[in-house]
C-alpha positions as CSV (number, residue, x, y, z in Angstrom):
1,X,-106.2,-171.8,-53.1
2,X,-105.8,-171.7,-49.3
3,X,-108.3,-169.8,-47.2
4,X,-107.5,-168.6,-43.8
5,X,-109.4,-168.8,-40.6
6,X,-108.8,-168.9,-36.9
7,X,-109.5,-167.1,-33.7
8,X,-108.3,-168.9,-30.7
9,X,-107.7,-172.6,-31.0
10,X,-110.2,-175.2,-29.9
11,X,-113.9,-174.3,-30.3
12,X,-116.2,-172.7,-32.8
13,X,-118.2,-169.5,-32.6
14,X,-120.8,-168.0,-34.9
15,X,-118.6,-165.8,-37.1
16,X,-115.1,-167.2,-36.9
17,X,-113.4,-170.6,-37.4
18,X,-110.3,-171.5,-35.5
19,X,-107.3,-172.7,-37.4
20,X,-106.5,-175.8,-35.3
21,X,-109.3,-178.0,-34.1
22,X,-108.4,-181.5,-33.1
23,X,-108.9,-183.1,-29.7
24,X,-106.3,-185.6,-28.4
25,X,-104.5,-186.3,-25.1
26,X,-100.8,-185.7,-24.7
27,X,-98.0,-184.6,-22.4
28,X,-94.8,-182.8,-23.3
29,X,-92.1,-180.7,-21.5
30,X,-93.6,-177.7,-19.9
31,X,-93.1,-174.5,-21.7
32,X,-90.4,-172.0,-20.8
33,X,-90.8,-168.3,-20.7
34,X,-88.1,-165.7,-21.6
35,X,-87.9,-162.0,-20.9
36,X,-90.2,-159.9,-23.0
37,X,-89.1,-157.4,-25.7
38,X,-89.4,-154.5,-23.4
39,X,-87.0,-155.8,-20.7
40,X,-83.4,-154.8,-20.5
41,X,-81.0,-156.5,-22.9
42,X,-77.9,-154.8,-21.5
43,X,-76.2,-158.0,-20.3
44,X,-77.3,-160.2,-23.3
45,X,-75.4,-160.8,-26.5
46,X,-76.6,-162.6,-29.5
47,X,-76.1,-163.0,-33.2
48,X,-78.4,-161.0,-35.4
49,X,-80.8,-162.6,-37.9
50,X,-78.9,-160.8,-40.7
51,X,-75.6,-162.4,-39.7
52,X,-77.2,-165.8,-39.6
53,X,-79.0,-165.2,-42.9
54,X,-75.6,-164.6,-44.5
55,X,-74.4,-167.9,-43.2
56,X,-77.5,-169.7,-44.4
57,X,-77.1,-168.3,-47.9
58,X,-74.0,-170.4,-48.3
59,X,-76.1,-173.6,-48.0
60,X,-77.5,-173.1,-51.5
61,X,-74.3,-174.4,-53.0
62,X,-72.8,-177.8,-53.2
63,X,-69.1,-178.4,-53.8
64,X,-68.1,-181.2,-56.2
65,X,-65.0,-182.4,-58.0
66,X,-64.7,-180.9,-61.5
67,X,-65.7,-183.6,-64.0
68,X,-63.0,-182.3,-66.4
69,X,-59.9,-184.0,-65.2
70,X,-56.7,-182.0,-65.4
71,X,-53.4,-183.8,-65.0
72,X,-52.0,-183.2,-61.5
73,X,-55.1,-181.1,-60.3
74,X,-57.9,-182.0,-58.0
75,X,-60.3,-179.1,-58.8
76,X,-63.4,-178.4,-56.7
77,X,-66.2,-176.4,-58.2
78,X,-69.2,-174.7,-56.5
79,X,-72.6,-175.6,-57.9
80,X,-76.0,-174.1,-57.1
81,X,-78.3,-176.7,-55.6
82,X,-81.6,-175.0,-54.9
83,X,-84.9,-174.0,-56.5
84,X,-85.2,-170.6,-58.0
85,X,-87.4,-168.1,-56.2
86,X,-91.1,-168.3,-57.1
87,X,-92.2,-166.5,-60.3
88,X,-95.1,-164.4,-59.3
89,X,-98.3,-166.2,-60.3
90,X,-101.9,-165.5,-59.4
91,X,-103.4,-168.9,-58.8
92,X,-102.3,-171.0,-55.8
93,X,-100.6,-174.3,-56.7
94,X,-98.5,-177.1,-55.3
95,X,-95.0,-176.2,-54.2
96,X,-92.1,-177.8,-56.1
97,X,-89.3,-179.9,-54.6
98,X,-86.7,-177.7,-52.8
99,X,-88.8,-174.6,-53.3
100,X,-89.6,-173.9,-49.7
101,X,-87.0,-175.9,-47.8
102,X,-87.7,-174.0,-44.5
103,X,-91.3,-175.3,-44.3
104,X,-92.3,-177.3,-41.2
105,X,-95.4,-179.3,-40.5
106,X,-96.4,-179.5,-36.9
107,X,-97.9,-182.7,-35.3
108,X,-99.6,-183.4,-32.1
109,X,-99.7,-187.2,-31.7
110,X,-97.2,-189.3,-29.8
111,X,-96.5,-191.4,-32.9
112,X,-95.4,-189.2,-35.9
113,X,-96.4,-192.0,-38.3
114,X,-100.1,-191.5,-37.4
115,X,-99.9,-187.8,-36.7
116,X,-102.5,-185.1,-36.4
117,X,-100.9,-182.4,-38.5
118,X,-102.6,-179.2,-37.6
119,X,-100.2,-176.2,-37.9
120,X,-97.3,-175.0,-39.9
121,X,-94.0,-173.3,-39.1
122,X,-90.7,-172.3,-40.5
123,X,-87.2,-173.6,-39.8
124,X,-85.0,-170.6,-38.7
125,X,-81.9,-172.3,-37.4
126,X,-80.5,-175.8,-36.9
127,X,-82.7,-176.3,-33.8
128,X,-85.6,-173.8,-33.8
129,X,-89.0,-173.6,-35.5
130,X,-90.9,-170.3,-35.7
131,X,-94.7,-170.6,-35.5
132,X,-97.8,-169.1,-34.0
133,X,-98.4,-169.1,-30.2
134,X,-101.8,-170.6,-30.6
135,X,-100.2,-173.6,-32.3
136,X,-98.5,-174.6,-29.1
137,X,-101.5,-176.7,-28.1
138,X,-104.8,-177.9,-29.4
139,X,-106.3,-178.1,-25.9
140,X,-105.1,-178.2,-22.4
141,X,-103.7,-181.7,-22.8
142,X,-102.6,-181.8,-26.4
143,X,-99.4,-180.1,-27.1
144,X,-97.3,-179.9,-30.2
145,X,-94.8,-182.7,-30.2
146,X,-93.3,-183.1,-33.7
147,X,-91.9,-181.0,-36.6
148,X,-91.6,-182.6,-40.0
149,X,-89.2,-181.0,-42.4
150,X,-88.5,-181.5,-46.1
151,X,-91.9,-182.8,-47.0
152,X,-94.3,-182.0,-49.9
153,X,-97.3,-184.4,-49.7
154,X,-97.4,-185.9,-46.3
155,X,-99.5,-188.9,-47.5
156,X,-97.1,-189.9,-50.3
157,X,-93.6,-191.2,-50.3
158,X,-93.3,-191.2,-54.1
159,X,-92.8,-187.4,-54.6
160,X,-89.3,-185.8,-54.7
161,X,-89.2,-185.0,-51.0
162,X,-86.9,-185.9,-48.1
163,X,-89.2,-185.8,-45.0
164,X,-87.6,-186.1,-41.6
165,X,-89.5,-186.0,-38.2
166,X,-88.0,-184.2,-35.2
167,X,-89.3,-184.2,-31.7
168,X,-90.0,-180.9,-30.1
169,X,-88.3,-180.7,-26.7
170,X,-89.2,-177.1,-25.7
171,X,-92.0,-174.7,-26.4
172,X,-91.4,-171.0,-26.0
173,X,-94.5,-168.9,-26.2
174,X,-94.2,-165.1,-26.3
175,X,-94.7,-163.9,-22.7
176,X,-97.2,-161.3,-23.8
177,X,-99.5,-163.8,-25.6
178,X,-102.7,-163.9,-23.5
179,X,-105.6,-165.7,-25.2
180,X,-108.3,-165.1,-26.1
181,X,-106.6,-161.9,-27.0
182,X,-105.0,-162.3,-30.5
183,X,-102.0,-160.1,-29.9
184,X,-98.4,-161.4,-29.8
185,X,-99.3,-164.6,-31.5
186,X,-95.8,-166.0,-32.0
187,X,-93.8,-168.9,-30.5
188,X,-90.6,-170.8,-30.9
189,X,-90.3,-174.6,-30.7
190,X,-86.9,-176.2,-30.1
191,X,-86.0,-179.5,-31.7
192,X,-84.4,-182.3,-29.7
193,X,-81.4,-182.6,-32.2
194,X,-79.6,-180.6,-34.8
195,X,-81.1,-180.5,-38.2
196,X,-79.0,-181.8,-41.1
197,X,-79.2,-179.1,-43.8
198,X,-79.6,-180.1,-47.5
199,X,-81.2,-178.7,-50.6
200,X,-84.5,-180.0,-49.2
201,X,-84.1,-178.5,-45.6
202,X,-82.7,-175.1,-45.1
203,X,-83.5,-172.1,-42.8
204,X,-85.4,-169.1,-43.9
205,X,-84.1,-165.5,-43.3
206,X,-86.1,-163.1,-41.0
207,X,-87.1,-159.6,-41.9
208,X,-85.7,-156.8,-39.8
209,X,-87.4,-153.9,-41.6
210,X,-90.4,-152.6,-39.6
211,X,-91.4,-150.3,-42.5
212,X,-92.2,-153.1,-45.0
213,X,-94.6,-151.5,-47.4
214,X,-98.3,-152.3,-46.6
215,X,-99.9,-151.6,-50.0
216,X,-101.4,-153.8,-52.8
217,X,-98.2,-153.2,-54.8
218,X,-96.3,-155.3,-52.3
219,X,-96.7,-159.0,-53.2
220,X,-96.1,-161.7,-50.6
221,X,-96.2,-165.5,-50.6
222,X,-98.0,-167.7,-48.2
223,X,-97.3,-171.4,-47.9
224,X,-98.9,-174.2,-46.0
225,X,-100.9,-177.5,-45.8
226,X,-104.2,-175.8,-44.8
227,X,-107.8,-176.2,-46.0
228,X,-108.4,-175.7,-49.7
229,X,-111.7,-173.8,-49.0
230,X,-113.8,-172.9,-46.0
231,X,-114.9,-175.9,-44.0
232,X,-113.2,-178.1,-46.6
233,X,-110.5,-180.8,-46.3
234,X,-106.9,-179.9,-45.6
235,X,-104.5,-180.3,-48.4
236,X,-101.9,-183.1,-48.0
237,X,-99.8,-181.1,-50.5
238,X,-97.7,-178.1,-49.6
239,X,-99.4,-175.2,-51.4
240,X,-98.2,-171.7,-52.3
241,X,-100.2,-168.6,-53.1
242,X,-99.4,-165.0,-54.0
243,X,-101.2,-162.4,-51.9
244,X,-101.3,-158.6,-51.8
245,X,-100.4,-156.7,-48.7
246,X,-103.5,-154.9,-47.4
247,X,-103.1,-151.2,-46.2
248,X,-103.3,-150.9,-42.4
249,X,-106.3,-148.6,-42.4
250,X,-108.3,-150.9,-44.6
251,X,-107.5,-153.9,-42.4
252,X,-108.4,-152.0,-39.2
253,X,-111.7,-151.2,-40.8
254,X,-112.3,-154.8,-41.8
255,X,-111.8,-155.9,-38.2
256,X,-113.4,-153.0,-36.4
257,X,-116.4,-155.1,-35.2
258,X,-114.2,-157.9,-33.7
259,X,-114.9,-158.6,-30.0
260,X,-113.1,-156.5,-27.3
261,X,-111.5,-159.6,-25.7
262,X,-109.9,-160.7,-28.9
263,X,-108.8,-157.3,-30.4
264,X,-109.2,-154.7,-27.7
265,X,-107.1,-152.2,-29.6
266,X,-108.0,-153.3,-33.1
267,X,-105.3,-154.2,-35.6
268,X,-101.9,-153.0,-34.4
269,X,-99.8,-152.1,-37.4
270,X,-96.6,-152.3,-35.3
271,X,-97.0,-156.0,-34.6
272,X,-99.5,-157.2,-37.2
273,X,-99.9,-157.1,-40.9
274,X,-102.7,-158.1,-43.3
275,X,-102.6,-159.8,-46.7
276,X,-105.1,-161.2,-49.1
277,X,-107.3,-159.8,-51.9
278,X,-110.1,-157.2,-51.5
279,X,-112.5,-159.5,-53.4
280,X,-111.5,-162.5,-51.3
281,X,-110.4,-164.7,-54.2
282,X,-107.4,-166.1,-52.3
283,X,-106.3,-166.5,-48.7
284,X,-104.8,-168.8,-46.2
285,X,-107.1,-171.1,-44.3
286,X,-107.5,-173.6,-41.4
287,X,-104.3,-175.6,-40.9
288,X,-102.0,-172.9,-42.4
289,X,-101.6,-171.3,-38.9
290,X,-98.0,-170.7,-37.9
291,X,-96.7,-170.9,-41.4
292,X,-94.6,-168.1,-43.0
293,X,-95.6,-165.1,-45.0
294,X,-92.5,-164.4,-47.1
295,X,-90.9,-162.3,-49.9
296,X,-88.0,-163.1,-52.2
297,X,-84.7,-162.1,-50.5
298,X,-83.2,-159.0,-52.0
299,X,-79.6,-160.3,-52.0
300,X,-79.5,-164.1,-52.0
301,X,-80.7,-166.2,-54.8
302,X,-83.1,-169.1,-54.0
303,X,-83.9,-167.6,-50.6
304,X,-86.9,-166.0,-48.9
305,X,-87.3,-163.5,-46.1
306,X,-90.1,-164.2,-43.6
307,X,-92.1,-161.1,-42.9
308,X,-95.1,-162.6,-41.1
309,X,-96.5,-165.6,-39.2
310,X,-100.0,-166.8,-40.2
311,X,-102.2,-165.9,-37.2
312,X,-105.9,-165.5,-37.8
313,X,-108.7,-164.3,-40.1
314,X,-112.4,-164.4,-40.6
315,X,-114.2,-166.8,-43.0
316,X,-111.7,-168.1,-45.6
317,X,-111.2,-166.1,-48.8
318,X,-114.2,-163.8,-48.3
319,X,-114.6,-160.2,-49.5
320,X,-113.1,-157.7,-47.1
321,X,-111.7,-160.4,-44.8
322,X,-107.9,-160.4,-45.2
323,X,-105.8,-162.7,-43.2
324,X,-103.8,-161.3,-40.3
325,X,-100.2,-162.1,-39.7
326,X,-97.8,-161.5,-36.8
327,X,-95.2,-159.0,-37.9
328,X,-91.8,-160.7,-37.5
329,X,-89.7,-157.5,-37.3
330,X,-91.5,-156.5,-34.1
331,X,-90.4,-159.6,-32.3
332,X,-86.9,-160.0,-33.8
333,X,-84.9,-159.1,-30.7
334,X,-86.9,-161.6,-28.7
335,X,-86.2,-164.3,-31.4
336,X,-82.5,-163.5,-31.6
337,X,-81.9,-163.7,-27.9
338,X,-83.4,-167.2,-27.7
339,X,-82.2,-168.7,-31.0
340,X,-78.7,-167.3,-31.5
341,X,-77.2,-166.4,-28.1
342,X,-73.4,-165.9,-28.0
343,X,-71.6,-168.2,-25.6
344,X,-69.9,-166.3,-22.8
345,X,-66.1,-166.5,-22.8
């Protein structure tokens, strides 16, 4: 279905393909930098991702007047208005309406109607998109400007989608992201106005468990608008695919020969995770960067928990070349401090 490839962001090399690869000119607000995970949080207070997830779970319901009229009563009933969580399937396919309402498509042109869509992301609050740090820009002059929410096929307006474009006003790249190194590939993009939630647009929950099982028995779901096959065209349709988690030792072995400047310490299990198939039959690919790796939420129907951010890989869907994802749980305190700060009294 997808494949997955990327190593820095703008040029090609012999063995690897970068996920984003357009050249445009642009200017946006300069990025801001927040304290790193290791700095003291003693004076900071913020809401947890778990608290916010509980709030977002209420959005799967609509409240309507009971169609059965009772004399003297104005009865309101609660109705589920969401798509059931994906049944585990093997082959990648188009996403259904309302199935992944957290998906964001990132654009780099000044005009969103003629946009260069080159990365994905996920809505995690009413103002913030979670994505990969290398999606911040395509080159030194071409920064991410737009986030489209609620879309399925970005070339059609006849599908059951409710696309809305939001301008990105701030770009927050993790302070420890230092390309060409591939570590800490995570970023937050702030929208210029509050998002109106609906059955088509709703935040995803974030995983807080650093011990998420890294074995083939753990199934995960990747979504995005990336290339259908290596060096192939990007899909205008939002696609979904089921992947297996790849054990850390196996993934480390697969990337043992990667250059020192890119992975000086190899694959770090604490902050990275790998997914795909040993035989390379399915993967994420160019254009999927920044999109979520997710699992069904344990407690809330119709909802997913994001465990990873699509980061990089070797050639798309090749044997022993799993995709590598930034592990969300490692960066959760950093995310929470930026996205959900508590207002001081």
